[in-house]
Phi, psi and omega in degrees: 000133180260002180085162183209166172242122184231170183231142176238141184246134173225089184064232183277002182258121172256133179246115174274123185247124174276108195243089171210058193295336179293340181240031178057031179062035169298140190265114174282172179300315178302320182294319175300317180292320179295320178302310181302312180298319183295320179295326178293321176293319181289330181298334181255006180270109185291344179282345181264122178252332181225143178242127175247136175242132180212169174260157176284140174076222195265000181226154173287289172193141176275005176096212183288138173296111186294341180293337175227043185303311187295320181291328180285318189276340183246136181274113185291341182282326183249351186073010184289149177239053186250017182102354172046238184294329179296307179299320179300312178292320180296316180292324176296325179287316182295328181274354183299122189288335182274160181295137183237139183232120174271122177259105193252117175230147179069217188279136170226096194234145171052243179294339173298318178297324178301320178294311180298317182296333180279351176281158180292317186227139177239124176243129187238149168282159180287358176253013180273152181229138186238146175195142177237111203243023180301328181292342178283341183234008172079032177238173175254131179299141180307143187303318182300323181290318179294317180301315180291325178295314179302315178298322183281315188254342183092160186300316186295313180294323178298317178297319178300311184291318184286319184288316187277323189070011183292150173275142177234158180279172179297317179298319176295321177300318178296317180298333178270000179084014180282329180230153181273323184219149172238128186234138178306141183301326184302329180239018191294311185291326177293320178294320177299317181295318178293323177296315181300317180296323177298313180300319181295335181277345181281166175294117180289338171295311179302312185294311184294323179297310185290327173299311181298317182295313181298320177296318177300316178298314184296329182268004179057041180281134180287349180275017186298317183296319178295315179299316179298316181297319177301315182289326176298320176296322178294323176298318181297323184275345195276331187081000183295317178302322180296319174299314181296313184292318180298321177293318178300312182293326179276000181054049178220167183280135179288151174241086183287149189248343189295134176239343181090354186301322185259006186284140176298339179293339184248019184276341184250000000 
């Protein structure tokens, strides 16, 4: 078995499963390519409101399958050394318009961290372990992964993790800003499922707008004002505030309708 990437649906929540448990969910070239293709399909599926990424079995992912490391990381068509299939899948996940949650249990190592790091929110079990290990095998971590690590943890912590290749605990990862929450393993998967359902119940217009705005701020993009104005215009046209206010006043759960299908933001 070379492993696979599959998807499970539970109402509006799609769970992408990295499935190669005999090798701690190490990602083969086929798996990286499957992940990129699957993300593109889920991005246009209007029934999907929230994306969860997890590993099969006891681990998130041990990273790139080292048996074909060079073939995975380098693009044979361009001769590029920019992370190849890893970077392509990571960028597809980072660009995913809907909210994404990495559910991390067990090992989250190397390229596995690139997948987790590209998600909006990372929730870890208290038995998870993190490590970024290029220095142990004499390679340079893909540029996209280094940039994202520096933005999340800062230069000093990024250097510590990249230079040493040391493994750290979930609590240490939280202290460095790598994960948002650490949950006891005994209730971990129930908590992830409940959290994903909560996100799905919120206004997807609000979430996608704020995700876009936060990303623009984090990337120091000069288009921040224009981006914010476009989303404010979309709010005015959407009817979402009326739904939310009416539900609040009526002491009931709102049923938001916005999908983005007719939005001017998605015409190009």
